[in-house]
N, C-alpha and C positions, 0 to 999 in steps of 0.2 A: 871497557871504559869508553870506547868509541860509540858503542850502542847507547850507553848512558847519556853521552853528550847529545845524541840525536833524540833524546826524550823517549827511549824505549821503556815501556811500563814494566818489563820483567827484569830490569837491571837496577839495583839500588846503588846510588853513588854514595860513597863514604867520604864526607867532606874533610875528616880529620887526617886521613892518610891518602895521598894521591898516588902512592907507589902501587904498581900492579901486584896482585897476589902471587905468592910463591907457588907456581904450578909446575909440574914436570915438563921438561923440554927434551927433545930428542938428542941435543948435543951435550947434555949433562953427563959427566962420566959416572960409571957405576963403580963405586969403590969396593963394595962387598957383594958377594954372591947371595947373601941373606936378603930377604925382602926388606925394602926401605920402609921406615915408619910412615904412617899416613899423615901427611901434612895438611890435609883438608878433609872436611866432612861433607858427604853427599846425602841428600834426602830427596825422596820422590813422593810428592803429596798432591792434593787438590786436583783430582781428575775432573775434567770438564768435557761435555759432549759438544761437538761441533757439527754443523751441516756443511756439506760441500756440494758443488755443482755435479749433477749426475751426468758424467761423460763416459763414453766407451761402454764397457760391459756393465757398469753400475747403472746406466740409464735404462737397461732392460728390465731390472727388477725395481719396482717402486719402493721407496723408503730405505734403500740400501746406502744412499749417499750420506753417511754420517760416520763419525769416528770419535774416539776419546783422546784427549791430550793430557799430559801430566807435567806438573811443575817440578823441574829439576833445580834444586837449590844447592849451590856449592859454597861452602864457607872455608876460606883460606886460613892459614895459620896466623896471618897478620890482622885478621878481623875483617878482611874484605869479603864481599859476598856477590855471587852471580846468580841470577835467576833466569832461566830460559824454559820455554815450553817445548816438549817433544812428544811425538806420537810413537806408537810402537814400531811403525815402519822405519822411523829414524834409528831406533835401537837395532833393528835387523840390519840396516845398512852399515851402521857402525861396526857390528860384529863381523860382517863380510869384509870391511876394510881392514880391520885388525887381523883377521885370519889371513888375508892376502899379503899384508905387509910384515907379518911376523911369522913366516913359515919356519917350522922347526922348533917353535916354542909352544908350551902348553898354555894356550890362551883360554881364559875362563869361558865356558859355554854360556850363550845367551838363553833367556827364558824361551820356552816354546810358545807358539801362537795359541795353542789349546783351543782350536775352533770348536771341537765337540764339547769341551767343558763350558765354553761360553754359551752354548745352546741349552745345556742342562741346568747349570747353576743360575741363581738369581743374578740379575745384571749388576747390582751394587756389590754383591759379594765377589763376583768375578773380577770387577774393576779393582776392588781393594786388594785382592790377591795379586793381581798383575802389578800394582804399585809396589808391593813388598818384593815381588820377584825382580822387577827392574832395579829397585834400590840395592838389593843384594848383589845383583850382577855388576852394577857400576862400582860398588864398594870393593868387590873382588878385583876389578880391573885397576882401581886406584891403589890397591895394595900390591899389585904386581910390580916388581922392580924395573922391568923393561917396558912392558906394554903401557904402563901409566905415563911414560914419557912421550907417547905418540902424539903427533900433531893432530891426528884425527880425533883422539880422545879429548885433547885440550880444546879443540874447536867445538866439539859436541857439548862440552860443559859451559863454554863462555860465549859462543857466537849465537846471537839471537836470530840469525837469518832463517832458521827453520821453524819459527813460531807459527803455528797454524792459525788461520783467520777464518771467519765465517763467510767471507766473500768467495772463497774458492779453496781448492785443495792445497795443503801446504807442500812446499817443494821437498823432494827427498834431501836427506842430509848430504851436503856437499861442502867439504872443507875448503874448496877453492873460493867459495863466496864468503867473504869475511867483512866487507864494508858495506854491502848492499843492504837496504832496508827491507823488511818483510813485504811491504806493499809493492816493491819493485819487481818481485818475482810473481808471475801469474800462472806459469805452467810448470809442472814437475820436471825436474832434470834427472834423467836416469844415467848412472855411470855406465861406461862401456864395459861389458863383461863378455863379449863374444857370444859363444853358444849358450851361455847361462841365461841370456835374456829370453830364450825360447821357453825354458823351464820356468823362469820367473813369471812369464805371462800366464801359465797354467796355475801357478800359485796365487796370483792376483785374482784370477777367475774363481778359484776355489774359495778364497776369502770373500769375494763379492757374493757368490751364491749363498754362503753361510750367513752373511749379513742380511741377505734378502729373506732367507727362511726365518731368521729371528725377527725381521721387521714385520712380516705378514702375520705373525702370531698375535692373537688378541691379547691386549694388556690384562694382567691379572686383576681380579675384582678387589683384592685386598691391597691394591697399590696405594690408595689414599690413607690406609692405616699402617703404613710402614713405620712411621714414627712411634706409634703405640706398640707395634710388634717389637721394634728394636728396644724400647724401654723394658718390656717384659722379658725379652731375651737377656738383657743386661742383668735384670733382677735374678733370673734363673741361674745365670753363670755365677753371680755373686753367692747365691744360696748353695750352689754346687761346691764352690771353694770352701765355704764355711762347713758344709757337711763332710768334705774330705778332711779338713783340719780336725774336726771333732772325732771322726773315725780313727785318725792316727793317734790322737790323744787317748781314746778308749783302748786301742790296741796296746799302747805303751803302759796304760794302767793295768791291764790284764797281765801283761808280761811281768810287771813289777810284782804283782801278787803271786805269780807262779814262781818267781825267783825267791820271794820271801818264804813260800811254802817249802821249797826245796831246801833252803838253808835251815829252816826249823826242823824238818825231818832229819837232816844230817846232824844237827845239834842233839836231837833226842837219841839217835842211835849211838852217838859218841858218849853220851852220859850213860847209856845202858852198858856199853863196854867198860866204862870207868867203874860203874857199880859192881860189875862182875869181877873186875880186877881187884877192887877193894875187898870184896867178899872172899876171894881166893887167897889173898895175901894177908888177911886180918889175923892178928895174934892176940887181940884182947877184945873186950866187949865194946869199947869205944869205937874201934875200927869197924866192928860189925854193925853198930848203930849208924855210923856214917855211911856205910855201904847201903843200908836200907833206905836212908834218906835220899841218897843220890839216885837209887833205883826208883823211888816214888816220883822224884822230880823228872827223871827221864821218861817215865810212863806218861806224866802230865804233858810234857813237851811233844811226845809222839801223838797223843790225842789231839793236841792243838793243830799239829800238821795235818792230821786226817780231817779235822773240821775245815781247815783251809782248803783242802782238796775239794770238798763239797761246795764250798763258797766259790772257788774258782770256776767250777763247772756251771754254777748258776750265773756267774758274771758273763761267761762266754755265751751261754744260751740266750741271755737277754740281749747281748750285743748282736748276735746273729739274727734274732727275731726283729730287733730294731732296724737292721739293714734291709731285711726282706720287706718290712712294712714301708 
């Protein structure tokens, strides 16, 4: 709410209800050991690419000073809504904080950085998959009965201080910064982790080198036809769904014919046994005549079942040929 009063563009003010949204707090008592119901909904959408000043190792490789940010929207049970922008580095820092402050608990694992996949996959496909992975991760944390009440998680969802800007690199996620505006922070603040900073430096260097390798690659020639490609891809996916539904219906049709043939054959054999019984137990001419009629009917039913066997074979053959074509 304080960010909305300062005119932050990523927080929408709800004029009808001035009460803060019902978000988990660390002081709230845990009544049951079962996971508490999700009182708010989290979505991760609208990935945007940002340019940042090439400093440190990023300045060695041209074109590596860029990153993607994601819009994290939190809708509370009372209808209130928070919108903040986070980059994947903020998600990594949040996961480290939660793991450090909730030792002994099964904290949901964060999505992997997937540096190799980012080089192999198309950029838009990689970014969309990362959106889905981050949203799944945040929803799993929100469903956790203990971790969801963390101050770090609450600040991550509501505090806009980590919004990335095009003037420089966004600060690392820091729950201690709650009232400062995004423009007031110009340099990243790294939490003190002792010996882990040494390994974190190599991780950042690895990410920088990977970004540089992706930046020096020539852009694909088909980049301007992405819209047309996506249109045809959607059409093909729709056609695939229709073909799958048609195939299931055809298989159900063939199975129904097979069941009908089996039932007809069983009926014919039953009448054959009945005709034999009537013939053996007949004591007068009317009984023998009835036995002959039953036997003729039984033979006709058996012939029908045999014809259905050939028909089923033709149906299956045409279905298989249709799938192969």
